[in-house]
Each structure stands twice: as C-alpha cells, then as structure tokens.
PABAMAR-874395 format. One line per 5 residues: number of its first residue (from 1); their letters; for each residue x negated, y, z negated of N, C-alpha, C. Coordinates in Angstrom, 2 decimals. Atoms other than C-alpha are relative to their C-alpha. Example, Ala and Ser with C-alpha at 12.3 -4.5 7.8 and 13.67 -1.06 7.14 Angstrom:
BEGIN
1	as	-0.89/-1.19/0.00/-12.30/-4.50/-7.80/-0.90/1.20/0.00; 0.82/-1.19/0.06/-13.67/-1.06/-7.14/0.77/1.09/-0.73
END
This chain:
BEGIN
1	xxxxx	-0.77/0.80/-0.84/-111.07/10.26/-17.47/0.28/0.77/1.27; -0.11/-0.48/-1.37/-110.62/10.75/-14.07/1.48/0.15/0.34; -1.39/-0.22/-0.43/-107.47/11.94/-12.31/0.66/-1.27/0.54; -0.53/1.23/-0.59/-107.06/8.70/-10.54/0.42/-0.95/-1.09; -0.34/0.92/1.07/-107.02/6.75/-13.77/1.26/0.48/-0.68
6	xxxxx	-1.20/-0.54/0.65/-104.47/9.03/-15.30/1.22/-0.27/0.90; -1.07/0.22/-0.95/-102.37/8.72/-12.18/0.43/-1.45/-0.01; -0.32/1.41/0.00/-102.57/4.94/-12.25/0.70/-0.39/-1.31; -0.59/0.30/1.30/-101.72/4.80/-15.97/1.45/0.50/-0.03; -1.34/-0.55/-0.02/-98.68/7.05/-15.48/0.90/-0.83/0.91
11	xxxxx	-0.79/0.81/-0.94/-97.55/5.02/-12.49/0.32/-1.33/-0.62; -0.22/1.29/0.62/-97.99/1.75/-14.43/1.07/0.15/-1.07; -1.00/-0.21/1.05/-95.97/3.17/-17.36/1.37/0.15/0.64; -1.28/-0.22/-0.70/-93.20/4.28/-14.92/0.53/-1.31/0.52; -0.43/1.29/-0.54/-93.11/0.84/-13.32/0.51/-0.87/-1.14
16	xxxxx	-0.43/0.82/1.13/-92.88/-0.85/-16.75/1.35/0.48/-0.50; -1.29/-0.55/0.46/-90.07/1.51/-17.78/1.11/-0.40/0.97; -0.98/0.39/-0.98/-88.28/0.81/-14.50/0.33/-1.48/-0.13; -0.22/1.43/0.15/-88.70/-2.91/-15.01/0.90/-0.24/-1.22; -0.83/0.14/1.21/-87.22/-2.58/-18.52/1.44/0.41/0.26
21	xxxxx	-1.35/-0.46/-0.35/-84.28/-0.63/-17.18/0.70/-1.00/0.90; -0.60/1.03/-0.91/-83.72/-3.22/-14.42/0.38/-1.24/-0.78; -0.33/1.18/0.79/-83.85/-6.07/-16.94/1.25/0.29/-0.83; -1.18/-0.35/0.80/-81.33/-4.24/-19.17/1.23/0.04/0.87; -1.15/-0.02/-0.93/-79.06/-3.61/-16.17/0.41/-1.40/0.40
26	xxxxx	-0.28/1.39/-0.38/-79.36/-7.24/-15.13/0.77/-0.69/-1.12; -0.69/0.65/1.13/-78.34/-8.40/-18.63/1.44/0.57/-0.14; -1.33/-0.62/0.12/-75.40/-5.91/-18.72/0.92/-0.51/1.10; -0.80/0.49/-1.13/-74.19/-6.99/-15.27/0.35/-1.45/-0.20; -0.26/1.43/0.23/-74.53/-10.64/-16.20/1.06/-0.18/-1.08
31	xxxxx	-1.01/0.06/1.06/-72.53/-10.06/-19.39/1.37/0.41/0.55; -1.28/-0.46/-0.61/-69.83/-8.13/-17.44/0.51/-1.04/0.94; -0.39/1.05/-0.93/-69.82/-10.84/-14.81/0.62/-1.16/-0.75; -0.56/1.13/0.80/-69.24/-13.51/-17.49/1.39/0.39/-0.48; -1.32/-0.43/0.47/-66.36/-11.46/-18.90/1.01/-0.01/1.15
36	xxxxx	-0.89/-0.03/-1.18/-64.88/-10.95/-15.42/0.43/-1.40/0.42; -0.34/1.38/-0.38/-65.08/-14.65/-14.66/0.98/-0.60/-1.03; -0.94/0.51/1.00/-63.36/-15.44/-17.97/1.38/0.59/0.24; -1.26/-0.68/-0.29/-60.65/-12.88/-17.18/0.65/-0.55/1.28; -0.54/0.56/-1.26/-60.27/-14.25/-13.65/0.54/-1.39/-0.26
41	xxxxx	-0.49/1.35/0.33/-59.92/-17.74/-15.09/1.35/0.09/-0.72; -1.27/-0.17/0.70/-57.17/-16.55/-17.41/1.09/0.42/0.98; -0.98/-0.42/-1.00/-55.44/-14.82/-14.53/0.45/-1.17/0.84; -0.36/1.16/-0.82/-55.59/-17.97/-12.47/0.88/-0.97/-0.77; -0.78/0.99/0.76/-54.22/-20.12/-15.28/1.32/0.52/-0.46
46	xxxxx	-1.25/-0.55/0.54/-51.53/-17.74/-16.52/0.84/0.75/1.02; -0.75/-0.89/-0.87/-50.54/-15.22/-13.87/0.34/-0.67/1.32; -0.27/0.58/-1.33/-50.88/-17.18/-10.63/1.15/-1.01/-0.03; -1.18/0.90/-0.02/-48.42/-19.95/-11.66/1.29/0.80/-0.14; -1.21/-0.83/0.15/-45.96/-17.27/-12.74/0.30/0.70/1.34
51	xxxxx	-0.21/-0.68/-1.30/-46.46/-15.39/-9.45/0.50/-1.00/1.03; -0.47/1.01/-0.94/-46.04/-18.61/-7.50/1.46/-0.37/-0.31; -1.38/0.28/0.38/-42.88/-19.38/-9.47/0.92/1.13/0.44; -0.81/-1.13/-0.44/-41.57/-15.89/-8.81/0.16/0.02/1.51; -0.07/0.03/-1.45/-42.42/-16.23/-5.15/0.95/-1.10/0.49
56	xxxxx	-0.92/1.11/-0.42/-40.60/-19.60/-4.91/1.45/0.39/-0.35; -1.36/-0.43/0.37/-37.61/-18.13/-6.79/0.50/1.03/0.99; -0.37/-1.01/-0.97/-37.60/-15.18/-4.43/0.34/-0.62/1.32; -0.29/0.69/-1.25/-37.76/-17.50/-1.47/1.33/-0.72/-0.05; -1.27/0.66/0.13/-34.82/-19.48/-2.82/1.17/1.00/-0.05
61	xxxxx	-1.05/-0.99/0.19/-32.83/-16.33/-3.70/0.19/0.89/1.22; -0.05/-0.90/-1.15/-33.55/-14.52/-0.43/1.27/-0.18/0.82; -1.26/0.12/-0.75/-30.60/-16.06/1.50/1.21/0.49/-0.77; -1.13/-0.46/0.83/-28.28/-15.40/-1.39/0.02/1.54/-0.07; 0.08/-1.47/0.04/-29.52/-11.80/-1.65/0.40/0.60/1.32
66	xxxxx	-0.40/-0.50/-1.31/-29.12/-11.31/2.07/1.51/-0.06/0.17; -1.45/0.13/-0.06/-25.56/-12.63/1.85/0.67/1.05/-0.85; -0.55/-1.01/0.91/-24.90/-10.35/-1.11/-0.07/1.39/0.63; 0.16/-1.32/-0.63/-26.25/-7.31/0.72/0.96/0.14/1.19; -0.94/-0.05/-1.11/-24.21/-8.19/3.81/1.43/0.19/-0.48
71	xxxxx	-1.35/-0.14/0.56/-21.06/-8.60/1.73/0.24/1.38/-0.55; -0.15/-1.34/0.53/-21.66/-5.34/-0.05/0.15/1.03/1.13; -0.09/-0.92/-1.12/-22.18/-3.58/3.25/1.38/-0.09/0.65; -1.32/0.16/-0.60/-19.01/-5.09/4.72/1.10/0.58/-0.92; -1.02/-0.53/0.95/-17.03/-4.24/1.56/0.01/1.53/-0.03
76	xxxxx	0.04/-1.45/0.02/-18.24/-0.65/1.56/0.60/0.56/1.31; -0.60/-0.45/-1.25/-17.27/-0.33/5.25/1.53/-0.10/-0.07; -1.44/0.20/0.12/-13.82/-1.74/4.56/0.61/1.02/-0.95; -0.47/-0.95/0.95/-13.41/0.47/1.51/0.01/1.40/0.57; 0.04/-1.30/-0.64/-14.46/3.55/3.46/1.17/0.14/0.98
81	xxxxx	-1.12/-0.04/-0.95/-11.92/2.70/6.18/1.33/0.17/-0.71; -1.27/-0.09/0.77/-9.17/2.15/3.62/0.18/1.39/-0.63; -0.07/-1.36/0.60/-10.02/5.43/1.88/0.32/1.06/1.04; -0.31/-0.96/-1.09/-9.89/7.28/5.20/1.47/-0.10/0.34; -1.44/0.19/-0.30/-6.46/5.76/5.90/0.86/0.57/-1.13
86	xxxxx	-0.72/-0.52/1.16/-5.31/6.61/2.37/-0.01/1.53/0.01; 0.12/-1.46/-0.07/-6.57/10.18/2.78/0.93/0.54/1.09; -0.90/-0.45/-1.07/-4.69/10.52/6.08/1.45/-0.13/-0.44; -1.34/0.20/0.45/-1.54/9.10/4.52/0.39/1.04/-1.05; -0.28/-1.00/1.06/-1.73/11.39/1.47/0.13/1.38/0.64
91	xxxxx	-0.12/-1.30/-0.67/-2.33/14.40/3.73/1.35/0.10/0.73; -1.25/0.00/-0.71/0.67/13.41/5.82/1.20/0.17/-0.97; -1.08/-0.12/0.98/2.88/13.00/2.72/0.05/1.42/-0.58; 0.02/-1.38/0.52/1.74/16.36/1.35/0.55/0.97/1.03; -0.53/-0.89/-1.06/2.46/18.05/4.68/1.51/-0.12/0.11
96	xxxxx	-1.45/0.20/-0.10/5.91/16.48/4.86/0.70/0.58/-1.21; -0.60/-0.56/1.22/6.65/17.40/1.25/0.03/1.50/0.07; 0.02/-1.44/-0.12/5.57/20.95/1.93/1.09/0.46/0.95; -1.04/-0.38/-0.93/7.90/21.11/4.94/1.40/-0.13/-0.63; -1.31/0.22/0.65/10.80/19.66/2.92/0.26/1.11/-1.05
101	xxxxx	-0.16/-1.06/0.99/10.18/22.20/0.14/0.37/1.30/0.68; -0.32/-1.22/-0.77/10.23/25.02/2.70/1.44/-0.05/0.48; -1.38/0.14/-0.50/13.44/23.67/4.22/0.99/0.13/-1.15; -0.88/-0.08/1.15/15.02/23.28/0.76/0.11/1.45/-0.48; -0.01/-1.41/0.42/14.01/26.82/-0.13/0.86/0.82/0.93
106	xxxxx	-0.81/-0.75/-0.97/15.56/28.15/3.06/1.48/-0.34/-0.19; -1.39/0.45/0.20/18.72/26.10/2.45/0.60/0.68/-1.25; -0.48/-0.62/1.26/19.05/27.38/-1.14/0.17/1.52/0.23; -0.12/-1.46/-0.29/18.40/30.94/0.06/1.24/0.31/0.81; -1.20/-0.22/-0.83/21.08/30.69/2.74/1.26/-0.25/-0.81
111	xxxxx	-1.18/0.30/0.82/23.50/29.10/0.29/0.28/1.12/-0.98; -0.19/-1.12/0.94/22.93/31.84/-2.27/0.52/1.24/0.72; -0.49/-1.16/-0.79/23.44/34.48/0.43/1.48/-0.18/0.33; -1.40/0.25/-0.32/26.72/32.83/1.47/0.89/0.10/-1.22; -0.77/-0.12/1.22/27.89/32.54/-2.13/0.19/1.47/-0.36
116	xxxxx	-0.11/-1.46/0.28/27.14/36.25/-2.61/0.97/0.63/0.95; -0.93/-0.57/-1.00/28.98/37.12/0.60/1.44/-0.41/-0.35; -1.37/0.51/0.33/31.95/34.94/-0.46/0.50/0.71/-1.24; -0.38/-0.72/1.23/31.98/36.55/-3.93/0.41/1.42/0.33; -0.40/-1.36/-0.40/32.01/40.00/-2.38/1.31/0.02/0.75
121	xxxxx	-1.24/0.09/-0.77/34.74/38.98/0.04/1.19/-0.28/-0.90; -1.12/0.28/0.94/36.89/37.47/-2.75/0.26/1.22/-0.84; -0.20/-1.20/0.79/36.32/40.58/-4.81/0.75/1.08/0.79; -0.65/-1.01/-0.81/37.35/42.83/-1.95/1.42/-0.37/0.39; -1.32/0.39/-0.53/40.30/40.77/-0.75/0.98/-0.49/-1.08
126	xxxxx	-0.95/0.54/1.00/41.70/39.31/-3.98/-0.03/0.85/-1.28; 0.05/-0.63/1.32/40.45/40.94/-7.19/0.36/1.48/0.06; -0.32/-1.42/-0.09/40.60/44.61/-6.14/1.47/0.23/0.27; -1.43/-0.20/-0.19/44.11/44.34/-4.69/0.83/-0.41/-1.21; -0.75/0.44/1.17/45.31/42.39/-7.74/-0.10/1.05/-1.08
131	xxxxx	0.15/-1.06/1.00/43.90/45.09/-10.04/0.87/1.22/0.39; -0.80/-1.17/-0.42/45.53/47.78/-7.95/1.46/-0.28/-0.24; -1.43/0.35/0.16/48.86/45.96/-7.93/0.35/-0.03/-1.49; -0.23/0.10/1.44/48.52/45.27/-11.66/0.10/1.43/-0.59; -0.06/-1.40/0.48/47.78/48.94/-12.33/1.28/0.69/0.44
136	xxxxx	-1.22/-0.58/-0.53/50.67/49.98/-10.12/1.23/-0.51/-0.74; -1.11/0.57/0.73/53.06/47.56/-11.87/0.06/0.55/-1.41; 0.04/-0.55/1.37/51.93/48.78/-15.30/0.46/1.45/0.01; -0.44/-1.39/-0.09/52.35/52.35/-14.21/1.51/0.11/0.20; -1.46/0.00/-0.26/55.84/51.63/-12.86/0.76/-0.41/-1.27
141	xxxxx	-0.71/0.46/1.23/56.80/49.73/-16.05/-0.06/1.04/-1.09; 0.14/-1.05/1.02/55.45/52.45/-18.28/0.96/1.16/0.36; -0.92/-1.07/-0.43/57.33/55.01/-16.24/1.45/-0.37/-0.23; -1.37/0.44/0.21/60.54/52.97/-16.34/0.35/-0.06/-1.49; -0.21/0.05/1.43/60.14/52.39/-20.04/0.22/1.39/-0.56
146	xxxxx	-0.11/-1.39/0.47/59.63/56.05/-20.64/1.29/0.62/0.50; -1.17/-0.58/-0.59/62.40/56.94/-18.33/1.31/-0.54/-0.64; -1.24/0.61/0.52/64.98/54.48/-19.72/0.00/-0.12/-1.50; 0.01/0.35/1.41/63.88/53.72/-23.25/-0.41/1.14/-0.87; 0.49/-1.09/0.81/62.08/56.71/-24.56/-1.03/-0.43/-1.04
151	xxxxx	0.97/0.48/0.99/60.08/54.58/-27.01/-0.96/-0.92/0.69; 1.06/0.87/-0.57/56.91/52.97/-26.17/-0.26/-1.14/-0.95; 0.27/1.14/0.82/56.03/49.54/-27.47/-1.50/-0.26/-0.02; 1.41/0.43/0.10/52.68/48.39/-28.76/-0.19/-1.32/0.68; 0.29/1.28/-0.65/51.01/45.40/-27.34/0.54/-1.17/-0.80
156	xxxxx	-0.52/1.09/0.80/52.16/43.29/-30.24/1.54/-0.01/-0.01; -1.45/0.01/-0.15/55.76/44.21/-29.45/0.69/0.99/-0.90; -0.65/-0.94/0.92/56.48/46.74/-32.28/0.07/1.38/0.67; -0.12/-1.30/-0.63/57.69/50.20/-31.23/-1.05/0.98/-0.54; 0.97/-1.01/0.38/55.24/53.09/-31.28/0.73/1.33/-0.15
161	xxxxx	-0.68/-1.31/0.23/56.38/56.37/-32.74/-0.68/1.02/0.89; 0.48/-1.02/-0.88/55.95/59.48/-30.66/-1.22/0.70/-0.56; 1.13/-0.65/0.62/53.48/60.98/-33.15/-1.27/-0.84/0.08; 1.17/0.88/-0.01/51.15/58.00/-33.12/-0.66/-0.07/1.38; 0.53/0.10/-1.31/50.66/58.23/-29.37/-1.15/1.00/0.22
166	xx	0.98/-1.01/-0.22/48.53/61.34/-29.63/-1.16/-0.02/-0.98; 1.08/0.09/0.95/46.20/60.26/-32.40/-1.26/-0.49/0.64
END
C-alpha cells in the first residue's frame, strides 16, 4: 500500500470519529436544551408569578416604608435632641449639687471651728475660774474647819479620826 492510501484511510477514520463525536455532542446538547426548557417553563410558571406578586407588594408597600423610614428618622432626631438636653440638664444639676456640697462642707467646717473656739472661750472664762474659786473655797473651808473644829468630816458627814487621815 501506498503512503497516499494509508494517509486517506487515516484521514477518513479521523473524520468518522469526529462525526461520531459531533453527533454525540449534538445529542447531549439537545438533551440539556430540553432539560433547560423544562426548567425555564417551571420557573415561568412558579417563580415569575411569585416575583410579580412580590414586586406588586413592594410597590404597594413602598410609600408606607418611606413614611416609616421618615418617621424613624424624625423620631431619632427628636430623641437625640432630647437626650442632649437631658445630658445638659443632668450636668447642670451635678455641677450645682457639687457646689452646694462644697458650700455645705465649708459651712460645717466654719461652724465646727466656731464651736471649738466657743468651747475654748467658755473653758477659759467660766470653767477654769469656777474650778479655781471652788478649789479656793474648799481650801478656805478646810482651813476654817481645821482651825475651828479640829476634826475633819468625811464626805458622808461622819467625823474622821486623826489617825485615819494618814492611811
């Protein structure tokens, strides 16, 4: 056999194989196409009415949603304003309370200082002289008792013997 014949035979075999592959691809594509068309039909019958319903519901709800969003925005703005005012008021109250506590502390401190000064003054002007006078009177009475009576009396009123004084 000649080279040309072998070449033609190989080429013919390649063409037949290619034709077989093309026929198999055609059948596979046709089968896939049939499945895709069936799936598209199902989508059209089931999903599209639902999507259209959802779209119509969305179209109906859009004004209500816009109103809701507007109301929420307005409410948040009002709430923010009120919270800022409340914050300012609370800060003012805290500052005033702090000042009042400072003033009360100063008042109590001054009052305690004055009470202490008054106590010292009363002690110096009343208690010390009264003690001194009391001590002086007791000394004079003891001296007079000793001088005139000779016997000393106990606090309960009974006389004290001379020997008991030195025990």
